[in-house]
N, C-alpha and C positions, 0 to 999 in steps of 0.2 A: 504494500500500500504506500509506503513512503516513496518508493520509486515513481509511482504515478504522480504523486504530488510534486516531486522535483521536476518531472518532465513538463507538467502543466506550468510551473513557474518559469521554466526555461522557454517554453513556447510563447506564452503570452507576455512575459516580462512583468516585473514587479510594478512599474509605473502605470501600465495600462490597467492592472488589477486595482490599484489604488484609485485611479481616475474613475473606473466604473463604480467602485464602491462609493466614492464621493457623489457621483451623479445619481446613484440610487438613493442616497441619503437626501439629496436635494429634491428628487422627485417625491419621495415620501413626505417631506415637509410641505411641498407645494400641494400635494393631494390632501393633506390634512387641512391646510389653509382654505382650499377650494371647498372642501366638505363643510368647514365652519361657516363660510360665506353662504353656502347653499342652505344650511340649517337656519341661519339668521334671516334669510329671505323667504323661507318656506311658507308661512301662512298666506302671504300676499301674492307672491309670484315665484316662478321657478328660475333657477340659475342653470345655465347650460354647463354640465360638468363632464361631458363626454370628450375624450381625446382619442383620436384615431389610432388604433393599434396597428403595428406593422403586419403586413400580410405575408403569406407564404408559409412554408413548413416551420415547425417549432425549432428554435435555435436560441443560442445565447445572444442577447442584444449587444451589438457593438457600440463603440463610443458615439458614432454618428446617430444611431437610432436613439440612444439614451438622451443625447443632446436635443434631438427633435421633440421627443416626448416632454422633456423639461421645458423647452421653449413654448410648446403648445399649452402646457399647463400655466405658464406665466402669462400668456395671452388671455386664457380663460379667466384667470384671477383678476387681471386688469379690467376685463369686461364686466365681471361680477361686481367689482368694487365701484365701477362707474354706474352700473344699474342701481346698486344700493344707494349711492350718493344722490342720484337723480330722484329716486323714489322718496328719500328723506326730504329733499328740497320741495318736492311736490306736496308731501304731507304737511310740511311747515307752512307752505303757502295756503293750503286748504284750511288749516287750523286758524290762520290769520283771517281768512275770508269768513269763517264761521264766527269768529269773535266780532268782526265788524258787522256781520249780518245780525247777530243777536243784539248788538247795540243799536242798530238802525234798520229794522226790517223793511221799511218803505223804500230804502235806497237799493235794496236787492230783491226786487219783485220777482217772484217765481223761481228764485234760485234754490237749488236742492243740493245738499252736501250729505253724503252717506258716511257711515262709520268707516267703511273701507277706504274712503278718500282721505281720511285723517289718520289712517294706520291702526284703527281699532278693529278687533275681531267681532263678529256677530252681525246681526241684522239691525237695521234702523237707519234713520236719516233725519235731518233737519230741513224743513221746507218753509220758505217765506211765502205766505198766502194771505189773502184778504180775510178779515173777520166778517162774518155774516154774508159770505158769498158776494154776489154782484153788488149789493148795496154797500158793503164795506169797501169794495174796489172803487166804486164811484165816490165814496166819502174819504178815501185815502186811509182807511183803517187797516193796517197791515200788522201781521204777527208772524213769529217763527213757530211753527208747529213741529213738535218732536214726535216721530213715529213711535208706536208702542213696541216695535221690534219685529220679530219673525212671525209670520202667520202660523196659526195653530195647525199641527199636522192632522190630517184626516178630515179637515173641515173643507168642504167644497164651496166655492163661490158660485154665483148664478151663471157665470160664463162657463165654468168647468162642468156643470151638470148637463 
């Protein structure tokens, strides 16, 4: 058995083995970071975590293949971070809109903000509507109505019957 190990060391060279080990360590760290970002984004949207695997018969990945996998993972992580940052900015803008809408419902007529828009889970929304229907609309009486949440399961509306 030691003879086989010595031959493998002579054939591949010590530096290449160390380089492959370092690339595998980097790939493992990048996969862990990508899975963390995917879990962080999970309830609201999905992060693309796929990386193209090398095709062909099974073999030990060379340095070039490991570098391609590492670079593809780095690109995916950059895209995931950008998507999370954009989503956080959108949620912040929607929370600010909701705050202004609650302060002045007449300025935001017919605007509707859902819980999903501000990054909260579950059903429900805030909707700027006139009080007392058409009369309230003519008189300029606006309010923000908060929905009661999700519809009850098993209860059919007139349209569904």
